[in-house]
LUMVEXBA-640811 format. One record per residue (C-alpha): residue number from 0; residue in one letter; x, y, z. Coordinates in steps of 0.05 Angstrom, whole numbers. Each point is the difference from the previous one (the first is absolute). Layout:
BEGIN
+-----+---+--------+--------+--------+
:   k : r :      x :      y :      z :
+-----+---+--------+--------+--------+
: NUM : a :      X :      Y :      Z :
...
+-----+---+--------+--------+--------+
***
This chain:
BEGIN
+-----+---+--------+--------+--------+
:   k : r :      x :      y :      z :
+-----+---+--------+--------+--------+
:   0 : m :   -864 :   -560 :  -1435 :
:   1 : r :    -20 :    -42 :     60 :
:   2 : s :     72 :    -14 :     18 :
:   3 : s :     15 :     74 :     -2 :
:   4 : r :    -61 :     15 :     43 :
:   5 : y :     18 :    -50 :     54 :
:   6 : k :     71 :     25 :      2 :
:   7 : d :    -27 :     71 :      9 :
:   8 : i :    -43 :    -24 :     58 :
:   9 : l :     60 :    -34 :     31 :
:  10 : c :     43 :     62 :     -6 :
:  11 : q :    -57 :     41 :     30 :
:  12 : r :     -4 :    -46 :     59 :
:  13 : i :     75 :      2 :     12 :
:  14 : t :      1 :     76 :     -5 :
:  15 : h :    -55 :      6 :     53 :
:  16 : l :     39 :    -47 :     45 :
:  17 : k :     63 :     42 :     -9 :
:  18 : h :    -36 :     63 :     20 :
:  19 : q :    -28 :    -33 :     62 :
:  20 : i :     69 :    -25 :     21 :
:  21 : k :     27 :     71 :     -2 :
:  22 : a :    -52 :     20 :     53 :
:  23 : w :     23 :    -53 :     49 :
:  24 : n :     59 :      4 :     47 :
:  25 : k :     57 :     -4 :    -49 :
:  26 : r :     52 :    -21 :     50 :
:  27 : r :    -34 :    -64 :     24 :
:  28 : i :    -46 :    -20 :    -56 :
:  29 : f :     31 :     21 :    -66 :
:  30 : f :     48 :    -59 :     -6 :
:  31 : w :    -52 :    -53 :     14 :
:  32 : s :    -55 :     34 :    -40 :
:  33 : s :     47 :      4 :    -60 :
:  34 : i :     14 :    -74 :      4 :
:  35 : l :    -75 :    -14 :      4 :
:  36 : l :    -13 :     45 :    -59 :
:  37 : f :     54 :    -32 :    -42 :
:  38 : f :    -22 :    -72 :     11 :
:  39 : s :    -73 :     18 :     -9 :
:  40 : a :     15 :     31 :    -67 :
:  41 : v :     43 :    -59 :    -21 :
:  42 : a :    -55 :    -49 :     20 :
:  43 : l :    -52 :     38 :    -39 :
:  44 : l :     42 :      2 :    -63 :
:  45 : l :     20 :    -73 :      4 :
:  46 : n :    -72 :    -23 :      9 :
:  47 : y :    -29 :     45 :    -53 :
:  48 : t :    -17 :    -30 :    -68 :
:  49 : p :    -51 :     26 :    -51 :
:  50 : g :    -41 :    -63 :     11 :
:  51 : n :      1 :      1 :     75 :
:  52 : k :    -71 :     23 :     12 :
:  53 : s :      3 :     -3 :     76 :
:  54 : m :     62 :     43 :     -2 :
:  55 : q :    -32 :     48 :    -47 :
:  56 : a :    -61 :      6 :     45 :
:  57 : s :     44 :     11 :     60 :
:  58 : l :     38 :     55 :    -35 :
:  59 : a :    -63 :     32 :    -26 :
:  60 : g :    -30 :     -1 :     69 :
:  61 : s :     62 :     29 :     31 :
:  62 : a :    -11 :     64 :    -37 :
:  63 : k :    -61 :     11 :     43 :
:  64 : t :     30 :    -25 :     66 :
:  65 : e :     22 :     49 :     53 :
:  66 : l :     73 :     -6 :     19 :
:  67 : g :    -19 :     -5 :     74 :
:  68 : a :    -32 :    -67 :    -14 :
:  69 : f :     69 :    -32 :     -4 :
:  70 : p :     26 :    -18 :     70 :
:  71 : i :     71 :     25 :     14 :
:  72 : t :     39 :    -29 :     58 :
:  73 : v :     48 :     50 :     31 :
:  74 : p :     63 :    -37 :     23 :
:  75 : h :     24 :     11 :     72 :
:  76 : l :     72 :     23 :     -8 :
:  77 : k :     49 :     -2 :     58 :
:  78 : y :     76 :     -9 :      4 :
:  79 : g :     -1 :      3 :    -76 :
:  80 : f :    -43 :    -63 :     -6 :
:  81 : a :    -73 :    -11 :    -20 :
:  82 : l :    -21 :    -35 :     64 :
:  83 : d :    -63 :    -28 :    -33 :
:  84 : t :     45 :    -48 :    -39 :
:  85 : f :     31 :    -30 :     64 :
:  86 : l :    -20 :    -36 :     62 :
:  87 : v :     18 :     51 :     53 :
:  88 : h :     22 :    -13 :     72 :
:  89 : e :     14 :     59 :     45 :
:  90 : g :     32 :     -5 :     68 :
:  91 : i :     39 :     35 :     55 :
:  92 : i :     71 :    -20 :     21 :
:  93 : q :     -5 :    -33 :     68 :
:  94 : p :     52 :      4 :     56 :
:  95 : n :     58 :    -48 :    -13 :
:  96 : e :    -26 :    -13 :    -70 :
:  97 : f :     54 :     -1 :    -54 :
:  98 : l :      1 :      3 :    -76 :
:  99 : g :     26 :    -71 :     -6 :
: 100 : t :    -57 :    -26 :     43 :
: 101 : l :    -52 :     37 :    -39 :
: 102 : l :     25 :    -25 :    -67 :
: 103 : q :     10 :    -71 :     25 :
: 104 : n :    -72 :      0 :     23 :
: 105 : q :    -19 :     18 :    -72 :
: 106 : g :     35 :    -62 :    -27 :
: 107 : l :     68 :     29 :    -21 :
: 108 : n :     59 :    -45 :     10 :
: 109 : p :     62 :     22 :     39 :
: 110 : e :     42 :      5 :    -63 :
: 111 : k :    -46 :     52 :    -31 :
: 112 : i :     -8 :     37 :     65 :
: 113 : g :     76 :      4 :      6 :
: 114 : q :      5 :     27 :    -71 :
: 115 : i :    -52 :     54 :     16 :
: 116 : v :     39 :     21 :     62 :
: 117 : e :     64 :      3 :    -41 :
: 118 : n :    -32 :     41 :    -56 :
: 119 : a :    -30 :     48 :     52 :
: 120 : k :     69 :     23 :     23 :
: 121 : g :      9 :     74 :    -14 :
: 122 : i :    -75 :      8 :    -12 :
: 123 : f :    -32 :    -23 :     65 :
: 124 : d :     29 :    -27 :     64 :
: 125 : i :    -46 :    -57 :     20 :
: 126 : k :     19 :     12 :     73 :
: 127 : l :    -40 :     65 :     -4 :
: 128 : l :    -66 :    -37 :     -7 :
: 129 : r :    -41 :     31 :     56 :
: 130 : a :    -59 :    -26 :     40 :
: 131 : g :    -64 :     38 :    -13 :
: 132 : k :     17 :     17 :    -72 :
: 133 : p :    -46 :    -25 :    -56 :
: 134 : y :     16 :    -50 :    -55 :
: 135 : t :    -37 :    -27 :    -60 :
: 136 : i :      7 :    -67 :    -36 :
: 137 : l :    -24 :     -7 :    -72 :
: 138 : a :    -13 :    -66 :    -34 :
: 139 : k :    -31 :    -18 :    -67 :
: 140 : a :    -64 :    -41 :      6 :
: 141 : g :     13 :    -75 :     -3 :
: 142 : k :     74 :      6 :     17 :
: 143 : e :     28 :    -35 :     61 :
: 144 : k :     52 :     52 :     16 :
: 145 : p :     -5 :     77 :      2 :
: 146 : d :     32 :     45 :    -52 :
: 147 : y :     15 :     62 :     41 :
: 148 : f :     13 :     21 :     72 :
: 149 : i :     -7 :     75 :     13 :
: 150 : y :     24 :     33 :     64 :
: 151 : e :    -21 :     71 :     18 :
: 152 : p :     43 :     31 :     55 :
: 153 : s :    -31 :     70 :    -10 :
: 154 : v :    -49 :     38 :    -43 :
: 155 : y :     60 :     27 :    -39 :
: 156 : v :     31 :    -65 :    -24 :
: 157 : y :    -14 :    -74 :    -11 :
: 158 : y :     42 :    -60 :    -22 :
: 159 : v :    -22 :    -51 :    -52 :
: 160 : f :     30 :    -70 :      6 :
: 161 : d :    -10 :    -38 :    -65 :
: 162 : l :     -3 :    -72 :     23 :
: 163 : k :      5 :    -28 :    -70 :
: 164 : t :     66 :     33 :    -17 :
: 165 : q :     24 :     11 :     72 :
: 166 : s :     11 :     73 :    -15 :
: 167 : v :    -14 :     60 :     46 :
: 168 : r :    -16 :     72 :    -18 :
: 169 : r :    -14 :     63 :     40 :
: 170 : v :    -57 :     45 :    -22 :
: 171 : d :     -4 :     72 :     26 :
: 172 : r :    -69 :     29 :     -4 :
: 173 : p :     -4 :     68 :    -34 :
: 174 : i :    -10 :     55 :     51 :
: 175 : q :    -39 :     63 :    -14 :
: 176 : k :     17 :     61 :     43 :
: 177 : e :    -42 :     60 :     16 :
: 178 : l :     24 :     63 :     36 :
: 179 : k :    -44 :     15 :     61 :
: 180 : t :     -1 :     49 :     57 :
: 181 : a :    -21 :     -7 :     73 :
: 182 : q :     -5 :     48 :     58 :
: 183 : g :    -21 :     -6 :     72 :
: 184 : t :      2 :     28 :     70 :
: 185 : i :     21 :    -41 :     61 :
: 186 : e :    -57 :     -6 :     50 :
: 187 : s :     23 :    -60 :     41 :
: 188 : s :     54 :    -38 :    -38 :
: 189 : l :     30 :     -7 :    -68 :
: 190 : w :    -29 :    -70 :     -5 :
: 191 : n :    -71 :     26 :     10 :
: 192 : a :     12 :     58 :    -48 :
: 193 : m :     20 :    -49 :    -55 :
: 194 : t :    -41 :    -63 :     10 :
: 195 : g :    -62 :     36 :     25 :
: 196 : q :     -8 :     28 :    -70 :
: 197 : g :     16 :    -64 :    -38 :
: 198 : l :     72 :     19 :    -17 :
: 199 : d :     53 :    -54 :     -3 :
: 200 : y :     43 :      4 :     63 :
: 201 : a :     60 :    -15 :    -45 :
: 202 : l :     -7 :     73 :    -20 :
: 203 : a :     13 :     21 :     73 :
: 204 : a :     62 :    -45 :      0 :
: 205 : k :     26 :     34 :    -62 :
: 206 : m :    -12 :     69 :     30 :
: 207 : e :     39 :    -21 :     61 :
: 208 : d :     57 :    -25 :    -44 :
: 209 : a :      2 :     67 :    -36 :
: 210 : l :     -2 :     44 :     62 :
: 211 : q :     33 :    -45 :     52 :
: 212 : w :     60 :     47 :      8 :
: 213 : s :    -43 :     61 :     14 :
: 214 : v :    -65 :    -23 :     33 :
: 215 : d :     -5 :    -41 :     63 :
: 216 : f :    -59 :    -44 :    -15 :
: 217 : h :     -4 :    -22 :     72 :
: 218 : h :    -21 :     70 :     21 :
: 219 : l :    -54 :     21 :    -49 :
: 220 : q :    -46 :     55 :     26 :
: 221 : k :    -74 :     10 :    -11 :
: 222 : g :     -8 :     50 :    -56 :
: 223 : d :     63 :    -21 :    -37 :
: 224 : r :    -14 :     -2 :    -75 :
: 225 : f :     28 :    -36 :    -60 :
: 226 : e :     -4 :      1 :    -76 :
: 227 : l :     24 :    -56 :    -45 :
: 228 : l :     11 :    -10 :    -74 :
: 229 : y :      9 :    -73 :    -18 :
: 230 : e :    -11 :    -55 :    -52 :
: 231 : q :    -58 :    -49 :      7 :
: 232 : e :     15 :    -65 :    -35 :
: 233 : y :    -53 :    -40 :    -38 :
: 234 : i :     -1 :    -68 :    -34 :
: 235 : d :    -59 :    -14 :    -46 :
: 236 : g :    -34 :     62 :     27 :
: 237 : k :      4 :    -21 :     73 :
: 238 : p :     42 :     37 :     52 :
: 239 : v :     56 :    -45 :     25 :
: 240 : g :     49 :     44 :     37 :
: 241 : i :     35 :     66 :     11 :
: 242 : g :     57 :     19 :    -46 :
: 243 : r :     49 :     57 :      7 :
: 244 : l :    -16 :     57 :     49 :
: 245 : h :     22 :     61 :    -40 :
: 246 : l :    -13 :     55 :     51 :
: 247 : a :    -17 :      2 :     73 :
: 248 : r :    -16 :     62 :     40 :
: 249 : y :     -9 :     -2 :     76 :
: 250 : q :    -22 :     61 :     40 :
: 251 : t :      5 :      7 :     75 :
: 252 : a :    -13 :     61 :     43 :
: 253 : d :     72 :     22 :     -7 :
: 254 : n :     27 :    -30 :    -65 :
: 255 : d :    -18 :    -16 :    -71 :
: 256 : f :     40 :    -58 :    -30 :
: 257 : y :      4 :    -21 :    -73 :
: 258 : a :     31 :    -63 :    -30 :
: 259 : i :      5 :     -4 :    -76 :
: 260 : w :     23 :    -63 :    -36 :
: 261 : y :     54 :     13 :    -52 :
: 262 : d :     29 :    -54 :    -44 :
: 263 : k :     22 :     34 :    -64 :
: 264 : n :     71 :    -17 :     20 :
: 265 : e :      3 :    -72 :     24 :
: 266 : k :     60 :     13 :     45 :
: 267 : l :    -37 :     57 :     35 :
: 268 : q :    -69 :    -30 :      5 :
: 269 : g :    -36 :     12 :     66 :
: 270 : y :    -44 :     49 :     37 :
: 271 : y :     18 :     74 :      2 :
: 272 : d :    -30 :     62 :     32 :
: 273 : l :    -25 :     61 :    -39 :
: 274 : e :     70 :     27 :     -9 :
: 275 : g :     29 :    -65 :    -25 :
: 276 : r :     33 :    -20 :     65 :
: 277 : p :     -1 :    -75 :     17 :
: 278 : m :    -52 :    -20 :     51 :
: 279 : n :     50 :    -50 :     27 :
: 280 : k :     32 :     42 :     55 :
: 281 : g :     45 :    -54 :     28 :
: 282 : f :    -44 :    -38 :     50 :
: 283 : l :    -70 :    -28 :      2 :
: 284 : k :    -46 :     28 :     53 :
: 285 : a :    -13 :    -70 :     29 :
: 286 : p :     27 :    -72 :     -8 :
: 287 : v :    -69 :    -32 :     -7 :
: 288 : k :    -63 :     16 :    -39 :
: 289 : f :    -72 :      1 :     24 :
: 290 : s :     19 :      1 :     74 :
: 291 : r :    -11 :     46 :     59 :
: 292 : i :     47 :     31 :     51 :
: 293 : s :    -11 :    -35 :     66 :
: 294 : s :     56 :     35 :     39 :
: 295 : r :     40 :     63 :    -17 :
: 296 : f :     70 :     23 :     14 :
: 297 : n :      2 :     16 :     74 :
: 298 : p :     63 :     11 :     43 :
: 299 : s :    -39 :    -21 :     62 :
: 300 : r :    -54 :    -52 :    -14 :
: 301 : l :    -31 :    -50 :     48 :
: 302 : h :     21 :    -68 :    -29 :
: 303 : p :    -63 :    -44 :    -10 :
: 304 : i :     36 :    -63 :     23 :
: 305 : l :     55 :     23 :     48 :
: 306 : k :    -48 :     50 :     33 :
: 307 : r :     52 :     53 :     10 :
: 308 : h :     18 :     65 :    -34 :
: 309 : r :     49 :    -13 :    -56 :
: 310 : p :     19 :     40 :    -62 :
: 311 : h :    -38 :    -22 :    -62 :
: 312 : l :     50 :     22 :    -53 :
: 313 : g :    -40 :    -19 :    -61 :
: 314 : t :    -70 :     -5 :    -30 :
: 315 : d :    -43 :    -62 :      4 :
: 316 : y :    -43 :    -18 :    -61 :
: 317 : a :    -53 :    -50 :     17 :
: 318 : a :    -19 :    -48 :    -56 :
: 319 : p :    -23 :    -73 :     -8 :
: 320 : y :     50 :    -57 :      5 :
: 321 : g :     37 :    -10 :    -65 :
: 322 : t :    -10 :     72 :    -26 :
: 323 : p :     60 :     17 :    -45 :
: 324 : i :     54 :     47 :     29 :
: 325 : y :     39 :     43 :    -49 :
: 326 : a :     67 :     36 :      3 :
: 327 : v :    -14 :     74 :      4 :
: 328 : g :     62 :     17 :    -40 :
: 329 : n :     59 :    -28 :    -39 :
: 330 : g :     55 :    -29 :     43 :
: 331 : v :     38 :    -61 :     25 :
: 332 : v :    -25 :    -50 :     52 :
: 333 : i :     50 :      2 :     58 :
: 334 : e :    -41 :    -44 :     48 :
: 335 : a :    -53 :    -54 :    -10 :
: 336 : r :     -6 :    -40 :     64 :
: 337 : y :    -42 :    -17 :     61 :
: 338 : s :      7 :     49 :     58 :
: 339 : k :    -28 :    -15 :     69 :
: 340 : g :    -47 :     58 :      7 :
: 341 : g :    -10 :     19 :    -73 :
: 342 : g :    -10 :    -70 :    -27 :
: 343 : n :     18 :     -9 :    -73 :
: 344 : m :     34 :     65 :    -19 :
: 345 : v :     30 :     31 :    -64 :
: 346 : k :     46 :     60 :      0 :
: 347 : i :     16 :     38 :    -64 :
: 348 : k :     54 :     52 :    -10 :
: 349 : h :    -22 :     50 :    -53 :
: 350 : d :     59 :     48 :     -2 :
: 351 : k :     50 :     31 :     48 :
: 352 : h :    -56 :     36 :     38 :
: 353 : y :    -62 :    -44 :      0 :
: 354 : t :    -16 :    -70 :     25 :
: 355 : t :    -67 :    -35 :     11 :
: 356 : r :    -22 :    -59 :     43 :
: 357 : y :    -61 :    -46 :     -7 :
: 358 : l :    -18 :    -43 :     61 :
: 359 : h :    -48 :    -56 :     20 :
: 360 : m :     -2 :    -31 :    -69 :
: 361 : q :    -36 :    -66 :     -9 :
: 362 : r :     56 :    -20 :    -48 :
: 363 : f :     50 :     29 :    -48 :
: 364 : a :    -12 :      4 :    -75 :
: 365 : q :     39 :    -48 :    -43 :
: 366 : g :     73 :     22 :    -11 :
: 367 : i :      1 :     52 :     56 :
: 368 : r :     66 :     -7 :     37 :
: 369 : p :     58 :     44 :     20 :
: 370 : g :     38 :     30 :    -59 :
: 371 : v :    -59 :     -3 :    -49 :
: 372 : a :    -17 :     65 :    -36 :
: 373 : v :    -74 :     18 :     -1 :
: 374 : k :    -40 :     50 :    -39 :
: 375 : q :    -54 :     47 :     24 :
: 376 : g :    -66 :    -36 :      4 :
: 377 : q :     33 :    -69 :      0 :
: 378 : l :    -33 :    -54 :     42 :
: 379 : i :     44 :    -15 :     61 :
: 380 : g :    -47 :    -38 :     47 :
: 381 : y :    -69 :    -11 :     28 :
: 382 : v :    -39 :     28 :     58 :
: 383 : g :      1 :    -43 :     63 :
: 384 : s :      4 :      5 :     76 :
: 385 : t :     67 :    -32 :     16 :
: 386 : g :     38 :     27 :     61 :
: 387 : l :    -36 :     44 :     51 :
: 388 : a :    -64 :     16 :    -38 :
: 389 : t :    -73 :     -2 :     18 :
: 390 : g :    -26 :     -9 :    -71 :
: 391 : p :     21 :      0 :    -73 :
: 392 : h :     36 :     64 :    -20 :
: 393 : v :     66 :     26 :    -25 :
: 394 : h :     41 :     46 :     45 :
: 395 : f :     35 :     48 :    -48 :
: 396 : e :     60 :     41 :     22 :
: 397 : f :     33 :     56 :    -40 :
: 398 : l :     71 :     18 :     22 :
: 399 : k :     37 :     63 :    -21 :
: 400 : d :     75 :     -1 :     15 :
: 401 : g :    -13 :    -58 :     48 :
: 402 : k :    -55 :     35 :     40 :
: 403 : a :    -74 :    -21 :     -5 :
: 404 : v :    -45 :     56 :    -25 :
: 405 : d :    -74 :      6 :    -15 :
: 406 : h :     -2 :    -13 :    -74 :
: 407 : t :    -71 :     27 :     -7 :
: 408 : k :     26 :     70 :     13 :
: 409 : l :     60 :     -2 :    -47 :
: 410 : q :      4 :     45 :    -61 :
: 411 : f :     49 :    -16 :    -56 :
: 412 : p :     25 :     50 :    -52 :
: 413 : p :    -33 :     -6 :    -68 :
: 414 : p :     39 :    -42 :    -50 :
: 415 : d :     26 :     27 :    -66 :
: 416 : p :    -53 :     10 :    -54 :
: 417 : l :     -2 :    -33 :    -69 :
: 418 : p :     57 :     20 :    -47 :
: 419 : e :    -12 :     66 :    -36 :
: 420 : e :     -9 :    -35 :    -67 :
: 421 : e :    -57 :    -43 :     29 :
: 422 : l :    -40 :     57 :     32 :
: 423 : p :    -36 :     26 :    -62 :
: 424 : e :    -29 :    -69 :    -15 :
: 425 : f :    -17 :     -9 :     74 :
: 426 : f :    -36 :     67 :      5 :
: 427 : k :    -40 :    -16 :    -63 :
: 428 : l :    -23 :    -65 :     31 :
: 429 : r :    -14 :     34 :     67 :
: 430 : d :    -44 :     53 :    -31 :
: 431 : k :    -38 :    -53 :    -40 :
: 432 : y :    -16 :    -39 :     64 :
: 433 : l :    -18 :     62 :     40 :
: 434 : e :    -49 :     21 :    -54 :
: 435 : a :    -33 :    -68 :      5 :
: 436 : l :    -10 :     10 :     75 :
: 437 : h :    -24 :     73 :     -7 :
: 438 : a :    -72 :    -21 :     -8 :
: 439 : l :      0 :    -30 :     70 :
: 440 : e :     15 :     66 :     35 :
: 441 : n :    -74 :     18 :      5 :
: 442 : c :    -17 :    -66 :     33 :
: 443 : w :     37 :     11 :     66 :
: 444 : e :    -64 :     18 :     38 :
: 445 : e :    -23 :    -72 :     -7 :
: 446 : p :     37 :    -49 :     46 :
: 447 : a :    -17 :    -62 :    -41 :
: 448 : v :     49 :    -31 :    -49 :
: 449 : s :    -19 :      4 :    -73 :
: 450 : t :     27 :    -28 :    -64 :
: 451 : r :     -8 :     23 :    -71 :
+-----+---+--------+--------+--------+
***
């Protein structure tokens, strides 16, 4: 009878513990709590004998003991490890610091380091170790050498180097996405409209990418308005970045532009207007992002250095040294050289009618030389002040049939829409996105940006 009674008490205690475990965070605690529960039960059963009075008293008392009296240690989980079971060293990659140096400082011999480098091929290029990025070293207590080296190049991914087996694995963190909307009115600049309300400026960059063929973001006017439907990305409940921009709407005094992302057909994926016509109308509005126009197309401009009137047959975009310069359209590089007045210059032939020139570059992008085909938006060089220039900028010329024209005033015919068989699916997606934005229409009176 006594044996049966103590077994009942034991079962009762285990049942209470099980119920308590269910109330805890299952993802982080369940595994370790289950192990604790298992070994506690085994220990109790192994130590129990009918004659063990101390054990009997303990079991009898346990029936009256609150479960909260038992201390539970919650393990700190990170990178898939319980950090409480390791000696942890966290650091930041320093300039001119390499993986081999880091591991050698931890006591690994060159042979093992070489094996790690070999095993990392196809998984991680060790030359991509970047200064300023965090790393973590894990070692079991009492051991001379560490067990793991973990490198985290971004919040989205980390690499685990197993120093015992010299193996390497990549771990992509699971990303949760939430559809959000934003709207705003330009009061002074797009930057202020975004960041002033706590929005990620990456959202502005994505809006510019979507509307770059229709909106000149160097000439935004006070009172211009925008609406956006986009994905906010989260990892472990924390916002980490902006995902896909599904719909962008930009209103000026004269025009209302829409850009809708469509990717149901991989070959046709891209931004389209309300009628399913591609937003890509042949040429970008400008060869640089986040710049300003410092000098416009002018057939009779006073040259700032030569101090005489001289035609300015292009548009100057002022930007810091090293700012990327992009090809405004598909084409072939026909010149990439130094010219006396224009400094480092690239000339691209787009078709039988249109050619573009980019002057005063600091340097050319890798691989840019005559005969090379380039795509729209491809990096071709960097902003500088070579040649006759007073400061860093790119002088951009647009030539039609060999004659320089003011590209800011050009209008190109609309491209062909999506194929007929794609339009029903596109319109369904369009209407879904427009419905999501409909709730913002009553908020236009307020100039501030809001998110929901």
